matplotlib code that plots the C-alpha trace (Angstrom):
import matplotlib.pyplot as plt

x = [3.8, 6.3, 8.2, 8.0, 12.0, 11.4, 8.6, 10.7, 13.9, 11.6, 10.7, 12.8, 12.4, 14.3, 14.3, 12.9, 11.7, 11.5, 10.8, 11.3, 8.5, 8.8, 8.9, 5.9, 3.2, 3.5, 7.1, 5.7, 3.4, 6.0, 8.1, 5.2, 4.4, 7.9, 8.6, 5.1, 4.3, 1.4, 3.4, 6.5, 8.0, 8.5, 12.0, 13.1, 16.6, 16.7, 13.3, 10.0, 7.8, 4.9, 4.1, 2.5, 0.1, -1.8, -4.9, -4.0, -3.6, -6.8, -8.7, -6.9, -5.5, -7.3, -11.0, -10.0, -9.0, -5.4, -2.9, 0.0, 2.2, 1.8, 0.9, 3.7, 4.0, 4.0, 0.5, -1.0, 1.1, -0.3, 1.5, 2.5, 3.5, 2.6, 5.1, 6.4, 9.3, 11.0, 10.4, 6.7, 4.5, 2.6, -0.7, -0.5, 0.5, -2.8, -4.7, -3.1, -3.9, -7.8, -8.1, -6.8, -8.2, -4.6, -3.8, -0.8, 0.5, 3.2]
y = [-173.8, -173.9, -177.3, -179.1, -178.5, -174.4, -174.7, -177.2, -174.9, -171.8, -173.6, -172.4, -175.5, -178.2, -180.9, -184.3, -185.7, -189.4, -192.1, -195.8, -198.3, -199.9, -196.7, -196.4, -194.0, -191.6, -190.8, -190.0, -187.5, -186.0, -185.6, -183.9, -181.5, -180.6, -179.9, -178.3, -180.8, -182.7, -186.0, -188.2, -190.4, -194.0, -195.3, -199.1, -198.7, -197.1, -197.3, -195.0, -197.7, -195.1, -192.0, -191.6, -188.4, -186.7, -188.2, -191.6, -191.6, -189.9, -192.4, -195.5, -194.8, -192.9, -193.6, -197.2, -197.2, -197.9, -196.6, -194.4, -195.7, -199.7, -199.2, -199.0, -196.3, -199.3, -200.3, -196.9, -195.7, -195.2, -197.2, -197.4, -193.5, -191.7, -189.2, -187.3, -186.6, -182.8, -181.8, -182.3, -179.3, -178.0, -178.0, -181.7, -182.3, -180.3, -182.6, -185.6, -184.8, -183.8, -186.9, -189.4, -187.2, -186.3, -183.6, -181.4, -179.2, -176.3]
z = [62.2, 64.8, 65.4, 68.7, 69.0, 69.3, 71.7, 74.1, 73.5, 74.9, 78.0, 81.0, 82.9, 80.3, 82.8, 82.1, 85.1, 85.7, 88.1, 88.4, 87.9, 91.0, 93.0, 95.1, 94.0, 97.3, 95.9, 92.6, 94.0, 96.1, 93.2, 91.3, 94.1, 94.5, 90.8, 90.4, 87.3, 86.7, 85.1, 85.4, 82.6, 83.4, 82.1, 82.4, 81.1, 77.9, 77.1, 78.2, 79.6, 80.8, 81.9, 85.3, 86.2, 89.0, 86.9, 86.9, 90.9, 91.1, 88.7, 89.3, 92.7, 95.1, 93.8, 93.5, 97.3, 96.6, 99.2, 97.8, 100.2, 98.9, 95.3, 92.8, 89.8, 87.3, 88.6, 87.9, 84.9, 81.1, 78.9, 76.1, 75.7, 72.7, 71.3, 68.2, 66.6, 67.3, 63.8, 64.4, 64.0, 66.9, 64.8, 64.2, 67.9, 69.0, 66.4, 67.6, 71.4, 70.3, 68.4, 71.6, 74.0, 75.6, 77.9, 78.6, 81.0, 80.6]

ax = plt.figure().add_subplot(projection="3d")
ax.plot(x, y, z, "-o")
ax.set_aspect("equal")
plt.show()
């Protein structure tokens, strides 16, 4: 059983990409495309208040006719964010993801 910390240290890109809740969704989509990622954390001060994903935009934005130029990230982000400690095992993480129907990317 590998702890989360070991898995994260093995990633070539260890940058955590974020975006402000007041930023328009178009900018979030451009940032995800530029960095070839599917999600951005949404901090407010020192707290993580949400996460916004390509899926959030597809389901809550585009399908509902919302314009990405006029819709703030805060309107589409998923909150609250689930997280685990760095000591959590990969098996426990996968079980949580299955139980809560969560996805992941790279």
